[in-house]
TORKENU-588125 format. One record per atom (N, C-alpha, C): residue number from 1; residue in one letter; x, y, z. Coordinates in pm, whole numbers, padded with zeros to 5 digits, always signed. Example, Ala and Ser with C-alpha at 12.3 -4.5 7.8 and 13.67 -1.06 7.14 Angstrom:
   i aa      u      v      w
   1  a +01319 -00569 +00780
   1  a +01230 -00450 +00780
   1  a +01320 -00330 +00780
   2  s +01285 -00225 +00708
   2  s +01367 -00106 +00714
   2  s +01290 +00003 +00787
END
This chain:
   i aa      u      v      w
   1  m -06258 +09285 -00637
   1  m -06194 +09323 -00760
   1  m -06304 +09374 -00856
   2  n -06279 +09486 -00918
   2  n -06380 +09545 -01006
   2  n -06380 +09475 -01143
   3  f -06481 +09507 -01221
   3  f -06499 +09442 -01350
   3  f -06382 +09470 -01444
   4  q -06332 +09593 -01446
   4  q -06222 +09628 -01536
   4  q -06099 +09541 -01509
   5  s -06071 +09519 -01382
   5  s -05955 +09436 -01347
   5  s -05976 +09291 -01387
   6  r -06096 +09240 -01361
   6  r -06125 +09100 -01396
   6  r -06121 +09077 -01546
   7  i -06175 +09171 -01625
   7  i -06174 +09153 -01770
   7  i -06032 +09164 -01825
   8  k -05951 +09251 -01766
   8  k -05811 +09264 -01808
   8  k -05734 +09134 -01782
   9  i -05762 +09072 -01669
   9  i -05697 +08943 -01638
   9  i -05741 +08836 -01738
  10  k -05870 +08832 -01769
  10  k -05921 +08734 -01865
  10  k -05863 +08758 -02005
  11  e -05847 +08884 -02044
  11  e -05786 +08915 -02173
  11  e -05641 +08869 -02176
  12  h -05570 +08892 -02067
  12  h -05431 +08848 -02057
  12  h -05421 +08695 -02068
  13  e -05512 +08625 -01996
  13  e -05513 +08478 -02003
  13  e -05548 +08430 -02143
  14  l -05637 +08502 -02210
  14  l -05674 +08465 -02347
  14  l -05555 +08474 -02441
  15  i -05482 +08583 -02435
  15  i -05372 +08605 -02528
  15  i -05248 +08523 -02490
  16  h -05210 +08525 -02363
  16  h -05084 +08463 -02321
  16  h -05100 +08323 -02263
  17  g -05221 +08288 -02223
  17  g -05242 +08158 -02161
  17  g -05251 +08046 -02264
  18  q -05257 +07927 -02211
  18  q -05270 +07812 -02298
  18  q -05417 +07798 -02337
  19  g -05443 +07778 -02463
  19  g -05580 +07764 -02511
  19  g -05641 +07631 -02467
  20  k -05763 +07609 -02511
  20  k -05832 +07486 -02478
  20  k -05857 +07406 -02605
  21  n -05863 +07276 -02592
  21  n -05893 +07185 -02703
  21  n -05802 +07211 -02823
  22  a -05860 +07248 -02937
  22  a -05782 +07268 -03059
  22  a -05691 +07390 -03052
  23  g -05721 +07485 -02964
  23  g -05641 +07606 -02951
  23  g -05528 +07594 -02851
  24  k -05501 +07472 -02806
  24  k -05403 +07451 -02699
  24  k -05262 +07496 -02736
  25  n -05223 +07478 -02859
  25  n -05086 +07508 -02900
  25  n -05073 +07641 -02970
  26  k -05173 +07724 -02965
  26  k -05168 +07854 -03033
  26  k -05092 +07955 -02948
  27  t -05011 +08037 -03013
  27  t -04925 +08132 -02942
  27  t -04975 +08274 -02963
  28  v -04905 +08368 -02900
  28  v -04937 +08510 -02917
  28  v -04915 +08550 -03063
  29  y -04816 +08490 -03128
  29  y -04790 +08519 -03270
  29  y -04910 +08478 -03355
  30  d -04971 +08364 -03322
  30  d -05088 +08318 -03397
  30  d -05206 +08414 -03378
  31  v -05223 +08462 -03256
  31  v -05331 +08558 -03228
  31  v -05307 +08686 -03307
  32  a -05184 +08735 -03306
  32  a -05151 +08857 -03379
  32  a -05177 +08839 -03529
  33  e -05142 +08724 -03581
  33  e -05162 +08699 -03724
  33  e -05310 +08692 -03760
  34  i -05389 +08622 -03680
  34  i -05531 +08607 -03712
  34  i -05605 +08740 -03701
  35  c -05556 +08829 -03615
  35  c -05621 +08960 -03594
  35  c -05560 +09070 -03680
  36  n -05459 +09036 -03760
  36  n -05389 +09134 -03844
  36  n -05330 +09248 -03761
  37  k -05269 +09215 -03650
  37  k -05203 +09312 -03563
  37  k -05058 +09268 -03543
  38  s -04975 +09361 -03500
  38  s -04835 +09326 -03476
  38  s -04822 +09257 -03339
  39  y -04719 +09176 -03327
  39  y -04692 +09106 -03202
  39  y -04674 +09202 -03084
  40  p -04592 +09308 -03098
  40  p -04577 +09400 -02984
  40  p -04708 +09467 -02943
  41  y -04792 +09499 -03042
  41  y -04921 +09562 -03010
  41  y -05009 +09466 -02931
  42  v -05015 +09341 -02973
  42  v -05097 +09243 -02903
  42  v -05046 +09222 -02760
  43  c -04915 +09219 -02744
  43  c -04858 +09205 -02609
  43  c -04891 +09328 -02524
  44  r -04887 +09444 -02584
  44  r -04913 +09568 -02509
  44  r -05058 +09577 -02463
  45  i -05153 +09547 -02551
  45  i -05294 +09560 -02513
  45  i -05338 +09453 -02414
  46  s -05264 +09341 -02409
  46  s -05301 +09236 -02316
  46  s -05219 +09239 -02187
  47  s -05131 +09335 -02176
  47  s -05048 +09347 -02057
  47  s -05131 +09393 -01937
  48  l -05102 +09335 -01823
  48  l -05175 +09373 -01700
  48  l -05130 +09508 -01647
  49  t -05010 +09551 -01685
  49  t -04957 +09677 -01633
  49  t -04988 +09796 -01723
  50  e -05017 +09772 -01849
  50  e -05049 +09880 -01943
  50  e -05196 +09918 -01931
  51  d -05226 +10044 -01948
  51  d -05364 +10091 -01942
  51  d -05417 +10117 -02083
  52  v -05395 +10019 -02172
  52  v -05439 +10029 -02310
  52  v -05564 +09942 -02326
  53  p -05672 +09999 -02379
  53  p -05794 +09919 -02393
  53  p -05778 +09807 -02496
  54  f -05845 +09698 -02471
  54  f -05843 +09583 -02560
  54  f -05952 +09601 -02665
  55  p -05918 +09602 -02795
  55  p -06020 +09623 -02899
  55  p -06120 +09507 -02904
  56  v -06246 +09539 -02904
  56  v -06350 +09438 -02906
  56  v -06343 +09355 -03034
  57  g -06302 +09417 -03143
  57  g -06292 +09347 -03270
  57  g -06192 +09233 -03268
  58  m -06099 +09233 -03177
  58  m -06000 +09126 -03166
  58  m -06048 +09012 -03077
  59  l -06148 +09039 -02998
  59  l -06190 +08941 -02897
  59  l -06243 +08813 -02960
  60  v -06334 +08824 -03054
  60  v -06396 +08704 -03113
  60  v -06294 +08619 -03190
  61  p -06212 +08678 -03280
  61  p -06114 +08592 -03348
  61  p -06016 +08524 -03251
  62  a -05974 +08596 -03148
  62  a -05881 +08538 -03051
  62  a -05948 +08426 -02971
  63  m -06073 +08446 -02931
  63  m -06143 +08342 -02856
  63  m -06164 +08218 -02942
  64  k -06200 +08237 -03067
  64  k -06221 +08122 -03156
  64  k -06090 +08047 -03180
  65  l -05982 +08122 -03199
  65  l -05853 +08059 -03224
  65  l -05806 +07977 -03104
  66  k -05816 +08035 -02985
  66  k -05765 +07969 -02865
  66  k -05869 +07877 -02799
  67  q -05994 +07882 -02847
  67  q -06103 +07803 -02788
  67  q -06118 +07834 -02639
  68  n -06100 +07961 -02604
  68  n -06112 +08007 -02466
  68  n -06216 +08118 -02463
  69  f -06332 +08090 -02405
  69  f -06442 +08184 -02407
  69  f -06470 +08244 -02268
  70  d -06367 +08247 -02184
  70  d -06382 +08301 -02048
  70  d -06419 +08449 -02048
  71  c -06364 +08526 -02142
  71  c -06399 +08670 -02151
  71  c -06547 +08687 -02179
  72  l -06597 +08609 -02271
  72  l -06739 +08615 -02307
  72  l -06827 +08577 -02189
  73  e -06788 +08473 -02117
  73  e -06864 +08431 -01999
  73  e -06865 +08541 -01893
  74  l -06751 +08605 -01872
  74  l -06742 +08712 -01773
  74  l -06829 +08831 -01812
  75  i -06825 +08870 -01939
  75  i -06907 +08982 -01986
  75  i -07055 +08949 -01970
  76  a -07093 +08829 -02010
  76  a -07234 +08787 -01999
  76  a -07278 +08784 -01853
  77  w -07194 +08729 -01766
  77  w -07228 +08720 -01624
  77  w -07246 +08859 -01563
  78  e -07158 +08951 -01602
  78  e -07167 +09089 -01552
  78  e -07297 +09156 -01595
  79  c -07348 +09118 -01712
  79  c -07472 +09176 -01765
  79  c -07596 +09098 -01722
  80  g -07577 +08991 -01645
  80  g -07691 +08915 -01595
  80  g -07734 +08801 -01685
  81  f -07644 +08751 -01769
  81  f -07677 +08640 -01859
  81  f -07583 +08524 -01833
  82  a -07621 +08407 -01879
  82  a -07535 +08289 -01872
  82  a -07514 +08238 -02013
  83  i -07399 +08181 -02037
  83  i -07366 +08131 -02169
  83  i -07354 +07979 -02162
  84  i -07423 +07914 -02253
  84  i -07416 +07769 -02265
  84  i -07377 +07738 -02410
  85  p -07271 +07661 -02432
  85  p -07235 +07627 -02570
  85  p -07345 +07543 -02635
  86  l -07374 +07573 -02761
  86  l -07473 +07496 -02834
  86  l -07417 +07358 -02865
  87  p -07504 +07258 -02868
  87  p -07455 +07123 -02897
  87  p -07409 +07109 -03041
  88  k -07321 +07016 -03061
  88  k -07273 +06988 -03196
  88  k -07387 +06924 -03276
  89  k -07380 +06935 -03407
  89  k -07481 +06873 -03491
  89  k -07469 +06721 -03480
  90  i -07583 +06658 -03462
  90  i -07583 +06513 -03450
  90  i -07682 +06455 -03550
  91  k -07651 +06337 -03599
  91  k -07742 +06265 -03687
  91  k -07803 +06152 -03605
  92  m -07933 +06148 -03606
  92  m -08004 +06047 -03526
  92  m -08049 +05932 -03615
  93  q -08025 +05812 -03569
  93  q -08080 +05694 -03631
  93  q -08208 +05658 -03558
  94  k -08288 +05570 -03614
  94  k -08416 +05536 -03551
  94  k -08398 +05476 -03412
  95  g -08296 +05394 -03392
  95  g -08274 +05331 -03263
  95  g -08211 +05424 -03160
  96  d -08161 +05539 -03204
  96  d -08092 +05630 -03114
  96  d -08186 +05713 -03027
  97  v -08316 +05709 -03055
  97  v -08411 +05789 -02977
  97  v -08413 +05741 -02832
  98  n -08410 +05609 -02811
  98  n -08407 +05555 -02675
  98  n -08278 +05595 -02604
  99  q -08168 +05592 -02677
  99  q -08039 +05633 -02620
  99  q -08042 +05781 -02582
 100  m -08103 +05863 -02668
 100  m -08114 +06006 -02640
 100  m -08195 +06029 -02513
 101  a -08306 +05956 -02498
 101  a -08389 +05970 -02378
 101  a -08314 +05924 -02254
 102  a -08240 +05816 -02264
 102  a -08163 +05765 -02150
 102  a -08054 +05864 -02109
 103  t -07986 +05921 -02207
 103  t -07882 +06020 -02178
 103  t -07942 +06144 -02113
 104  y -08056 +06186 -02164
 104  y -08123 +06303 -02106
 104  y -08163 +06277 -01962
 105  q -08217 +06159 -01936
 105  q -08257 +06124 -01800
 105  q -08136 +06120 -01707
 106  k -08024 +06063 -01754
 106  k -07904 +06054 -01669
 106  k -07847 +06192 -01638
 107  t -07835 +06279 -01739
 107  t -07779 +06412 -01713
 107  t -07871 +06494 -01621
 108  s -08002 +06475 -01636
 108  s -08096 +06546 -01548
 108  s -08085 +06497 -01405
 109  s -08077 +06366 -01387
 109  s -08066 +06314 -01250
 109  s -07932 +06349 -01187
 110  d -07825 +06352 -01269
 110  d -07694 +06394 -01217
 110  d -07698 +06540 -01172
 111  a -07767 +06626 -01248
 111  a -07777 +06767 -01211
 111  a -07858 +06784 -01083
 112  v -07965 +06707 -01067
 112  v -08046 +06714 -00944
 112  v -07964 +06666 -00825
 113  q -07889 +06558 -00842
 113  q -07805 +06508 -00734
 113  q -07698 +06611 -00695
 114  a -07638 +06676 -00794
 114  a -07539 +06779 -00765
 114  a -07603 +06898 -00694
 115  l -07727 +06930 -00730
 115  l -07800 +07038 -00661
 115  l -07822 +07003 -00515
 116  l -07864 +06881 -00488
 116  l -07885 +06838 -00349
 116  l -07753 +06840 -00272
 117  d -07645 +06797 -00337
 117  d -07514 +06799 -00271
 117  d -07471 +06940 -00235
 118  v -07492 +07036 -00326
 118  v -07449 +07173 -00299
 118  v -07537 +07237 -00192
 119  i -07664 +07198 -00185
 119  i -07751 +07251 -00079
 119  i -07708 +07196 +00057
 120  d -07674 +07067 +00061
 120  d -07633 +07005 +00187
 120  d -07495 +07051 +00233
 121  n -07404 +07072 +00139
 121  n -07266 +07104 +00174
 121  n -07211 +07206 +00074
 122  l -07233 +07332 +00102
 122  l -07189 +07437 +00011
 122  l -07041 +07467 +00031
 123  n -06963 +07432 -00070
 123  n -06820 +07465 -00074
 123  n -06780 +07478 -00220
 124  p -06662 +07530 -00250
 124  p -06623 +07552 -00390
 124  p -06627 +07426 -00477
 125  d -06591 +07311 -00419
 125  d -06590 +07187 -00497
 125  d -06730 +07143 -00537
 126  t -06821 +07143 -00441
 126  t -06958 +07100 -00473
 126  t -07026 +07201 -00565
 127  y -06994 +07330 -00548
 127  y -07052 +07430 -00637
 127  y -07002 +07411 -00780
 128  k -06873 +07386 -00797
 128  k -06816 +07365 -00930
 128  k -06877 +07241 -00995
 129  k -06894 +07135 -00917
 129  k -06955 +07013 -00969
 129  k -07099 +07040 -01012
 130  f -07172 +07114 -00929
 130  f -07310 +07150 -00964
 130  f -07315 +07231 -01092
 131  e -07227 +07330 -01102
 131  e -07224 +07416 -01220
 131  e -07197 +07335 -01347
 132  d -07101 +07241 -01340
 132  d -07068 +07158 -01455
 132  d -07185 +07067 -01494
 133  k -07246 +07004 -01395
 133  k -07360 +06914 -01422
 133  k -07479 +06991 -01478
 134  f -07501 +07110 -01426
 134  f -07613 +07191 -01474
 134  f -07591 +07234 -01619
 135  k -07467 +07272 -01653
 135  k -07435 +07309 -01792
 135  k -07455 +07190 -01885
 136  q -07413 +07071 -01840
 136  q -07432 +06951 -01921
 136  q -07581 +06925 -01945
 137  m -07662 +06945 -01840
 137  m -07805 +06923 -01853
 137  m -07867 +07021 -01953
 138  v -07828 +07148 -01945
 138  v -07882 +07248 -02037
 138  v -07839 +07218 -02180
 139  q -07713 +07179 -02199
 139  q -07666 +07143 -02332
 139  q -07744 +07024 -02387
 140  n -07766 +06925 -02303
 140  n -07841 +06807 -02345
 140  n -07986 +06844 -02377
 141  t -08044 +06934 -02298
 141  t -08181 +06980 -02324
 141  t -08189 +07049 -02460
 142  l -08091 +07134 -02490
 142  l -08088 +07201 -02620
 142  l -08073 +07101 -02734
 143  s -07991 +07000 -02713
 143  s -07971 +06898 -02815
 143  s -08100 +06821 -02841
 144  v -08170 +06783 -02734
 144  v -08297 +06712 -02748
 144  v -08400 +06801 -02819
 145  k -08407 +06927 -02779
 145  k -08502 +07020 -02841
 145  k -08474 +07035 -02989
 146  k -08346 +07047 -03024
 146  k -08307 +07062 -03164
 146  k -08349 +06938 -03244
 147  t -08328 +06820 -03186
 147  t -08364 +06696 -03253
 147  t -08515 +06686 -03272
 148  i -08592 +06718 -03168
 148  i -08737 +06710 -03175
 148  i -08791 +06815 -03273
 149  d -08734 +06935 -03271
 149  d -08777 +07038 -03367
 149  d -08752 +06992 -03511
 150  k -08639 +06927 -03532
 150  k -08607 +06877 -03666
 150  k -08707 +06771 -03709
 151  k -08738 +06678 -03618
 151  k -08836 +06574 -03649
 151  k -08974 +06634 -03673
 152  a -09011 +06733 -03592
 152  a -09143 +06795 -03607
 152  a -09153 +06872 -03739
 153  s -09047 +06941 -03777
 153  s -09052 +07015 -03903
 153  s -09062 +06922 -04022
 154  k -08996 +06806 -04017
 154  k -09008 +06709 -04124
 154  k -09149 +06652 -04129
 155  q -09208 +06630 -04012
 155  q -09344 +06578 -04006
 155  q -09441 +06681 -04062
 156  l -09423 +06806 -04027
 156  l -09510 +06911 -04078
 156  l -09497 +06924 -04229
 157  e -09377 +06908 -04281
 157  e -09357 +06916 -04425
 157  e -09431 +06804 -04496
 158  l -09435 +06686 -04435
 158  l -09505 +06574 -04496
 158  l -09656 +06594 -04496
 159  e -09708 +06663 -04395
 159  e -09852 +06684 -04385
 159  e -09904 +06778 -04491
 160  f -09823 +06869 -04540
 160  f -09870 +06965 -04640
 160  f -09882 +06893 -04768
END
């Protein structure tokens, strides 16, 4: 299947499919309203049978509303990039540093174990598990880096 077909399917799933998390109950009417477009127009551009291009300007508001970023992942993958969601802002207490290190160690070891499993037995299930564990590890790495950068910048400010 070529890229145009795959992106059209993802656009259709974005508009007509069920969203994720907070966007689970959002409808096509909600997408049309947030994008300032009419309902028939939104249905037409997301139709699998119509050859109408999907406006890029509608993609981000629709993805944010429905909490479905599959189109973005597909575009990035096609261009040779991977997308990892940034971690939520966290407030660290003094005792939480040990917890952060333990969580980081666990997610890293889970990702390594999933890697070994996929090498030993390559099938869609083990690959999906590896992909999920690897994303968790990268997210956790970004969270740790963000926390350490924050601590380092505060330390540097005190030194001046």
